[in-house]
ChimeraX commands (.cxc) that place a marker at each C-alpha (Angstrom):
marker #1 position -26.87,17.40,-52.54 radius 0.5
marker #1 position -25.39,16.28,-49.21 radius 0.5
marker #1 position -28.84,15.42,-47.82 radius 0.5
marker #1 position -29.71,13.39,-50.93 radius 0.5
marker #1 position -26.42,11.47,-50.93 radius 0.5
marker #1 position -26.59,10.91,-47.17 radius 0.5
marker #1 position -30.20,9.69,-47.35 radius 0.5
marker #1 position -29.43,7.39,-50.29 radius 0.5
marker #1 position -26.38,5.88,-48.54 radius 0.5
marker #1 position -28.36,5.28,-45.32 radius 0.5
marker #1 position -31.14,3.64,-47.33 radius 0.5
marker #1 position -28.72,1.40,-49.24 radius 0.5
marker #1 position -26.90,0.45,-46.03 radius 0.5
marker #1 position -30.18,-0.51,-44.34 radius 0.5
marker #1 position -31.27,-2.52,-47.38 radius 0.5
marker #1 position -27.94,-4.39,-47.54 radius 0.5
marker #1 position -28.08,-5.20,-43.82 radius 0.5
marker #1 position -31.67,-6.43,-44.18 radius 0.5
marker #1 position -30.70,-8.64,-47.14 radius 0.5
marker #1 position -27.71,-10.10,-45.28 radius 0.5
marker #1 position -30.00,-10.93,-42.35 radius 0.5
marker #1 position -32.60,-12.51,-44.66 radius 0.5
marker #1 position -30.00,-14.61,-46.50 radius 0.5
marker #1 position -28.62,-15.84,-43.18 radius 0.5
marker #1 position -32.08,-16.78,-41.89 radius 0.5
marker #1 position -32.96,-18.60,-45.13 radius 0.5
marker #1 position -29.71,-20.59,-45.05 radius 0.5
marker #1 position -30.53,-22.44,-41.80 radius 0.5
marker #1 position -30.13,-26.22,-42.13 radius 0.5
marker #1 position -29.56,-26.00,-45.90 radius 0.5
marker #1 position -26.23,-27.83,-45.58 radius 0.5
marker #1 position -27.91,-31.21,-44.98 radius 0.5
marker #1 position -27.62,-33.50,-48.00 radius 0.5
marker #1 position -31.34,-34.38,-47.97 radius 0.5
marker #1 position -32.47,-31.07,-46.49 radius 0.5
marker #1 position -35.33,-30.65,-48.96 radius 0.5
marker #1 position -36.86,-33.92,-47.69 radius 0.5
marker #1 position -36.45,-33.26,-43.97 radius 0.5
marker #1 position -39.40,-31.74,-42.11 radius 0.5
marker #1 position -39.86,-30.51,-38.58 radius 0.5
marker #1 position -43.09,-31.13,-36.70 radius 0.5
marker #1 position -44.36,-28.14,-34.76 radius 0.5
marker #1 position -47.17,-27.78,-32.27 radius 0.5
marker #1 position -49.31,-24.66,-32.63 radius 0.5
marker #1 position -51.02,-23.26,-29.54 radius 0.5
marker #1 position -54.02,-21.00,-30.12 radius 0.5
marker #1 position -53.33,-18.94,-27.04 radius 0.5
marker #1 position -54.79,-18.55,-23.59 radius 0.5
marker #1 position -55.73,-15.44,-21.60 radius 0.5
marker #1 position -52.14,-14.82,-20.43 radius 0.5
marker #1 position -50.31,-16.56,-23.28 radius 0.5
marker #1 position -50.12,-15.38,-26.87 radius 0.5
marker #1 position -50.60,-17.85,-29.73 radius 0.5
marker #1 position -47.44,-19.44,-31.08 radius 0.5
marker #1 position -45.69,-22.61,-32.10 radius 0.5
marker #1 position -42.73,-24.66,-31.04 radius 0.5
marker #1 position -41.06,-27.89,-32.10 radius 0.5
marker #1 position -43.07,-30.83,-30.85 radius 0.5
marker #1 position -41.13,-33.61,-29.16 radius 0.5
marker #1 position -43.82,-36.10,-28.18 radius 0.5
marker #1 position -42.20,-39.51,-27.85 radius 0.5
marker #1 position -44.82,-41.63,-29.68 radius 0.5
marker #1 position -45.28,-39.19,-32.56 radius 0.5
marker #1 position -42.29,-40.30,-34.67 radius 0.5
marker #1 position -43.06,-44.04,-34.68 radius 0.5
marker #1 position -46.78,-43.36,-35.19 radius 0.5
marker #1 position -46.15,-41.14,-38.21 radius 0.5
marker #1 position -43.80,-43.69,-39.76 radius 0.5
marker #1 position -46.38,-46.42,-39.27 radius 0.5
marker #1 position -49.42,-44.44,-40.44 radius 0.5
marker #1 position -47.97,-42.38,-43.31 radius 0.5
marker #1 position -46.27,-44.09,-46.24 radius 0.5
marker #1 position -44.37,-40.89,-47.13 radius 0.5
marker #1 position -42.50,-40.90,-43.81 radius 0.5
marker #1 position -39.38,-43.00,-44.34 radius 0.5
marker #1 position -37.50,-42.16,-41.14 radius 0.5
marker #1 position -37.85,-40.04,-38.01 radius 0.5
marker #1 position -35.52,-38.57,-35.42 radius 0.5
marker #1 position -36.64,-37.33,-32.04 radius 0.5
marker #1 position -34.35,-34.80,-30.37 radius 0.5
marker #1 position -34.57,-33.72,-26.74 radius 0.5
marker #1 position -32.30,-30.87,-25.69 radius 0.5
marker #1 position -30.94,-30.74,-22.16 radius 0.5
marker #1 position -32.78,-28.45,-19.80 radius 0.5
marker #1 position -30.08,-28.10,-17.18 radius 0.5
marker #1 position -26.36,-28.63,-16.90 radius 0.5
marker #1 position -25.18,-31.93,-15.45 radius 0.5
marker #1 position -21.83,-33.03,-14.09 radius 0.5
marker #1 position -19.43,-34.84,-16.46 radius 0.5
marker #1 position -16.24,-36.56,-15.33 radius 0.5
marker #1 position -13.49,-37.50,-17.81 radius 0.5
marker #1 position -9.70,-37.74,-17.46 radius 0.5
marker #1 position -9.98,-36.94,-13.73 radius 0.5
marker #1 position -11.65,-33.59,-14.55 radius 0.5
marker #1 position -15.18,-32.69,-13.56 radius 0.5
marker #1 position -17.11,-30.15,-15.61 radius 0.5
marker #1 position -20.70,-29.21,-16.34 radius 0.5
marker #1 position -22.50,-29.50,-19.63 radius 0.5
marker #1 position -25.92,-29.94,-21.18 radius 0.5
marker #1 position -26.80,-33.48,-22.22 radius 0.5
marker #1 position -29.13,-33.84,-25.20 radius 0.5
marker #1 position -30.80,-37.01,-26.44 radius 0.5
marker #1 position -31.70,-38.27,-29.91 radius 0.5
marker #1 position -32.60,-41.42,-31.79 radius 0.5
marker #1 position -29.59,-43.47,-32.96 radius 0.5
marker #1 position -30.24,-42.66,-36.64 radius 0.5
marker #1 position -29.64,-38.90,-36.24 radius 0.5
marker #1 position -26.36,-39.11,-38.15 radius 0.5
marker #1 position -27.90,-41.01,-41.07 radius 0.5
marker #1 position -30.84,-38.60,-41.47 radius 0.5
marker #1 position -28.86,-35.39,-40.92 radius 0.5
marker #1 position -25.53,-34.61,-42.59 radius 0.5
marker #1 position -23.51,-33.79,-39.51 radius 0.5
marker #1 position -19.85,-34.57,-40.11 radius 0.5
marker #1 position -18.24,-37.03,-37.72 radius 0.5
marker #1 position -14.55,-36.46,-36.98 radius 0.5
marker #1 position -14.18,-39.86,-35.28 radius 0.5
marker #1 position -16.51,-42.88,-35.34 radius 0.5
marker #1 position -19.22,-43.87,-37.80 radius 0.5
marker #1 position -22.84,-42.79,-38.18 radius 0.5
marker #1 position -24.18,-46.33,-37.81 radius 0.5
marker #1 position -22.34,-47.12,-34.57 radius 0.5
marker #1 position -22.23,-43.70,-32.87 radius 0.5
marker #1 position -25.35,-44.24,-30.77 radius 0.5
marker #1 position -26.02,-47.96,-31.33 radius 0.5
marker #1 position -25.70,-48.62,-27.58 radius 0.5
marker #1 position -27.76,-46.77,-24.93 radius 0.5
marker #1 position -24.50,-46.24,-22.99 radius 0.5
marker #1 position -22.81,-44.43,-25.91 radius 0.5
marker #1 position -22.48,-40.66,-26.17 radius 0.5
marker #1 position -21.35,-38.37,-28.98 radius 0.5
marker #1 position -19.19,-35.37,-28.18 radius 0.5
marker #1 position -18.56,-32.33,-30.33 radius 0.5
marker #1 position -14.96,-31.60,-31.31 radius 0.5
marker #1 position -14.88,-28.69,-28.87 radius 0.5
marker #1 position -16.21,-30.79,-25.96 radius 0.5
marker #1 position -13.79,-33.68,-26.72 radius 0.5
marker #1 position -10.84,-31.28,-26.62 radius 0.5
marker #1 position -12.17,-29.71,-23.42 radius 0.5
marker #1 position -12.59,-33.10,-21.69 radius 0.5
marker #1 position -9.67,-35.10,-23.10 radius 0.5
marker #1 position -7.37,-32.62,-24.86 radius 0.5
marker #1 position -7.77,-34.44,-28.20 radius 0.5
marker #1 position -10.42,-35.69,-30.65 radius 0.5
marker #1 position -9.30,-39.33,-30.92 radius 0.5
marker #1 position -11.47,-40.40,-27.97 radius 0.5
marker #1 position -13.82,-43.05,-29.42 radius 0.5
marker #1 position -14.06,-45.87,-26.91 radius 0.5
marker #1 position -12.96,-43.77,-23.94 radius 0.5
marker #1 position -15.02,-43.58,-20.77 radius 0.5
marker #1 position -17.05,-40.57,-19.67 radius 0.5
marker #1 position -18.86,-40.59,-16.33 radius 0.5
marker #1 position -22.15,-38.68,-16.24 radius 0.5
marker #1 position -23.91,-37.89,-12.99 radius 0.5
marker #1 position -27.34,-39.50,-13.00 radius 0.5
marker #1 position -29.41,-38.74,-9.92 radius 0.5
marker #1 position -26.85,-38.97,-7.09 radius 0.5
marker #1 position -24.02,-41.05,-8.61 radius 0.5
marker #1 position -21.77,-41.09,-11.67 radius 0.5
marker #1 position -22.67,-43.65,-14.35 radius 0.5
marker #1 position -20.12,-44.84,-16.96 radius 0.5
marker #1 position -20.70,-44.07,-20.65 radius 0.5
marker #1 position -18.52,-44.70,-23.70 radius 0.5
marker #1 position -17.71,-42.15,-26.40 radius 0.5
marker #1 position -19.20,-43.58,-29.61 radius 0.5
marker #1 position -18.20,-40.73,-31.95 radius 0.5
marker #1 position -16.94,-37.16,-32.14 radius 0.5
marker #1 position -18.95,-34.73,-34.27 radius 0.5
marker #1 position -17.54,-31.66,-35.98 radius 0.5
marker #1 position -18.57,-28.38,-34.37 radius 0.5
marker #1 position -21.85,-27.16,-35.80 radius 0.5
marker #1 position -22.07,-24.39,-38.38 radius 0.5
marker #1 position -23.67,-21.17,-37.18 radius 0.5
marker #1 position -26.73,-21.79,-39.37 radius 0.5
marker #1 position -27.75,-25.09,-37.74 radius 0.5
marker #1 position -30.93,-25.26,-35.66 radius 0.5
marker #1 position -29.75,-28.52,-34.06 radius 0.5
marker #1 position -26.96,-28.05,-31.52 radius 0.5
marker #1 position -25.53,-30.13,-28.73 radius 0.5
marker #1 position -22.27,-30.61,-26.84 radius 0.5
marker #1 position -22.96,-34.15,-25.57 radius 0.5
marker #1 position -25.57,-36.38,-27.20 radius 0.5
marker #1 position -26.90,-39.62,-25.79 radius 0.5
marker link #1:1,2 radius 0.2
marker link #1:2,3 radius 0.2
marker link #1:3,4 radius 0.2
marker link #1:4,5 radius 0.2
marker link #1:5,6 radius 0.2
marker link #1:6,7 radius 0.2
marker link #1:7,8 radius 0.2
marker link #1:8,9 radius 0.2
marker link #1:9,10 radius 0.2
marker link #1:10,11 radius 0.2
marker link #1:11,12 radius 0.2
marker link #1:12,13 radius 0.2
marker link #1:13,14 radius 0.2
marker link #1:14,15 radius 0.2
marker link #1:15,16 radius 0.2
marker link #1:16,17 radius 0.2
marker link #1:17,18 radius 0.2
marker link #1:18,19 radius 0.2
marker link #1:19,20 radius 0.2
marker link #1:20,21 radius 0.2
marker link #1:21,22 radius 0.2
marker link #1:22,23 radius 0.2
marker link #1:23,24 radius 0.2
marker link #1:24,25 radius 0.2
marker link #1:25,26 radius 0.2
marker link #1:26,27 radius 0.2
marker link #1:27,28 radius 0.2
marker link #1:28,29 radius 0.2
marker link #1:29,30 radius 0.2
marker link #1:30,31 radius 0.2
marker link #1:31,32 radius 0.2
marker link #1:32,33 radius 0.2
marker link #1:33,34 radius 0.2
marker link #1:34,35 radius 0.2
marker link #1:35,36 radius 0.2
marker link #1:36,37 radius 0.2
marker link #1:37,38 radius 0.2
marker link #1:38,39 radius 0.2
marker link #1:39,40 radius 0.2
marker link #1:40,41 radius 0.2
marker link #1:41,42 radius 0.2
marker link #1:42,43 radius 0.2
marker link #1:43,44 radius 0.2
marker link #1:44,45 radius 0.2
marker link #1:45,46 radius 0.2
marker link #1:46,47 radius 0.2
marker link #1:47,48 radius 0.2
marker link #1:48,49 radius 0.2
marker link #1:49,50 radius 0.2
marker link #1:50,51 radius 0.2
marker link #1:51,52 radius 0.2
marker link #1:52,53 radius 0.2
marker link #1:53,54 radius 0.2
marker link #1:54,55 radius 0.2
marker link #1:55,56 radius 0.2
marker link #1:56,57 radius 0.2
marker link #1:57,58 radius 0.2
marker link #1:58,59 radius 0.2
marker link #1:59,60 radius 0.2
marker link #1:60,61 radius 0.2
marker link #1:61,62 radius 0.2
marker link #1:62,63 radius 0.2
marker link #1:63,64 radius 0.2
marker link #1:64,65 radius 0.2
marker link #1:65,66 radius 0.2
marker link #1:66,67 radius 0.2
marker link #1:67,68 radius 0.2
marker link #1:68,69 radius 0.2
marker link #1:69,70 radius 0.2
marker link #1:70,71 radius 0.2
marker link #1:71,72 radius 0.2
marker link #1:72,73 radius 0.2
marker link #1:73,74 radius 0.2
marker link #1:74,75 radius 0.2
marker link #1:75,76 radius 0.2
marker link #1:76,77 radius 0.2
marker link #1:77,78 radius 0.2
marker link #1:78,79 radius 0.2
marker link #1:79,80 radius 0.2
marker link #1:80,81 radius 0.2
marker link #1:81,82 radius 0.2
marker link #1:82,83 radius 0.2
marker link #1:83,84 radius 0.2
marker link #1:84,85 radius 0.2
marker link #1:85,86 radius 0.2
marker link #1:86,87 radius 0.2
marker link #1:87,88 radius 0.2
marker link #1:88,89 radius 0.2
marker link #1:89,90 radius 0.2
marker link #1:90,91 radius 0.2
marker link #1:91,92 radius 0.2
marker link #1:92,93 radius 0.2
marker link #1:93,94 radius 0.2
marker link #1:94,95 radius 0.2
marker link #1:95,96 radius 0.2
marker link #1:96,97 radius 0.2
marker link #1:97,98 radius 0.2
marker link #1:98,99 radius 0.2
marker link #1:99,100 radius 0.2
marker link #1:100,101 radius 0.2
marker link #1:101,102 radius 0.2
marker link #1:102,103 radius 0.2
marker link #1:103,104 radius 0.2
marker link #1:104,105 radius 0.2
marker link #1:105,106 radius 0.2
marker link #1:106,107 radius 0.2
marker link #1:107,108 radius 0.2
marker link #1:108,109 radius 0.2
marker link #1:109,110 radius 0.2
marker link #1:110,111 radius 0.2
marker link #1:111,112 radius 0.2
marker link #1:112,113 radius 0.2
marker link #1:113,114 radius 0.2
marker link #1:114,115 radius 0.2
marker link #1:115,116 radius 0.2
marker link #1:116,117 radius 0.2
marker link #1:117,118 radius 0.2
marker link #1:118,119 radius 0.2
marker link #1:119,120 radius 0.2
marker link #1:120,121 radius 0.2
marker link #1:121,122 radius 0.2
marker link #1:122,123 radius 0.2
marker link #1:123,124 radius 0.2
marker link #1:124,125 radius 0.2
marker link #1:125,126 radius 0.2
marker link #1:126,127 radius 0.2
marker link #1:127,128 radius 0.2
marker link #1:128,129 radius 0.2
marker link #1:129,130 radius 0.2
marker link #1:130,131 radius 0.2
marker link #1:131,132 radius 0.2
marker link #1:132,133 radius 0.2
marker link #1:133,134 radius 0.2
marker link #1:134,135 radius 0.2
marker link #1:135,136 radius 0.2
marker link #1:136,137 radius 0.2
marker link #1:137,138 radius 0.2
marker link #1:138,139 radius 0.2
marker link #1:139,140 radius 0.2
marker link #1:140,141 radius 0.2
marker link #1:141,142 radius 0.2
marker link #1:142,143 radius 0.2
marker link #1:143,144 radius 0.2
marker link #1:144,145 radius 0.2
marker link #1:145,146 radius 0.2
marker link #1:146,147 radius 0.2
marker link #1:147,148 radius 0.2
marker link #1:148,149 radius 0.2
marker link #1:149,150 radius 0.2
marker link #1:150,151 radius 0.2
marker link #1:151,152 radius 0.2
marker link #1:152,153 radius 0.2
marker link #1:153,154 radius 0.2
marker link #1:154,155 radius 0.2
marker link #1:155,156 radius 0.2
marker link #1:156,157 radius 0.2
marker link #1:157,158 radius 0.2
marker link #1:158,159 radius 0.2
marker link #1:159,160 radius 0.2
marker link #1:160,161 radius 0.2
marker link #1:161,162 radius 0.2
marker link #1:162,163 radius 0.2
marker link #1:163,164 radius 0.2
marker link #1:164,165 radius 0.2
marker link #1:165,166 radius 0.2
marker link #1:166,167 radius 0.2
marker link #1:167,168 radius 0.2
marker link #1:168,169 radius 0.2
marker link #1:169,170 radius 0.2
marker link #1:170,171 radius 0.2
marker link #1:171,172 radius 0.2
marker link #1:172,173 radius 0.2
marker link #1:173,174 radius 0.2
marker link #1:174,175 radius 0.2
marker link #1:175,176 radius 0.2
marker link #1:176,177 radius 0.2
marker link #1:177,178 radius 0.2
marker link #1:178,179 radius 0.2
marker link #1:179,180 radius 0.2
marker link #1:180,181 radius 0.2
marker link #1:181,182 radius 0.2
marker link #1:182,183 radius 0.2
view
């Protein structure tokens, strides 16, 4: 009887853990208001002698505008480029390091990321604007009411001035899009 009960409880525990994992994986990006109409373009590579086949998100710069122009079903596009390396950020006489990501200005109208400060239409309307997450705003300034404040970002060998256009709420754990500073 002990072996049967022990085996059944191990089986049920494994099944419950598997289901929790599956539910978590299937919940990614479901919080967006128009999530059922948002698609991600991926590039599939057949594989080479030392590289297995696989796919990854495609970030070709001309692809978004070309798809919008050529396909009537494409209403809007957003290109997102995640930072590859940490850069130096200077704000409130403090220097820190962070990844800088880039996106099209309409990212906050296509995706339902909540903005704590600022508006979706003006967050990235200027090439010199950046959006910080709540966590990064508190780290740099000690508060979230920082729209309009200056942030210096090291570009090449000197610091360039940027303005905080908005502060985004920290991302939920089931979001595939993440950034700390977005330009």
